C-alpha positions, 0 to 999 in steps of 0.5 A: 506529458510527453517523453524526450523519446516521444513515448507517454511516460504514463504508458510505463510500467514505472508510471504505474509504481509511481502513483501507487506509492504516492496513492499508498502513502495518502491512504496510510497517512489517512489511516494514521489519525484512526488507528491512533484514536483507537489506540488512545481509547485502549488507555482511556475508555477500555469499555468503548475499545471493546465495543468498537473491536466488536466491528472488526468481525464484519466483512466490511472491515475485513475488506479494509484490512485488506486494503491496509495491507495492500496499502502498506505492501505498495508503499514498502515496496515502492521505497524499496524501488525508489532506493533502488532508482536512486542507488543502481543502474537501471537495466530493462529487466530491472525495470521489468522487475520493478513493475512486478514487484507491484504486482507482488505487493497486490498478492500479498494483499490478496493472500492476507485477504483469503487468509482473513475471511 
């Protein structure tokens, strides 16, 4: 899809922010049923919950935690970006800062991942 000026809008960093916000929201929506299932286990079957929590020491779960923190950070920064789009006039430097927010969200997730290892 071509923008009005003939420039491919998908090449703009904010298009990536748009996509990441949608994908992170979808990922979080898919995570919530699992999260509620585990919370329900805490109330209905504590012994089974203990067995399930032993799995959290595995590498794949640590990687999944990294993914979850990344999704949360991306979604939060994406929401802030959307609020700024609605309420603030944008300058080119602000657009660059919005793209940097995506990079910052990845940085937050990486720091969590390094601490979790």
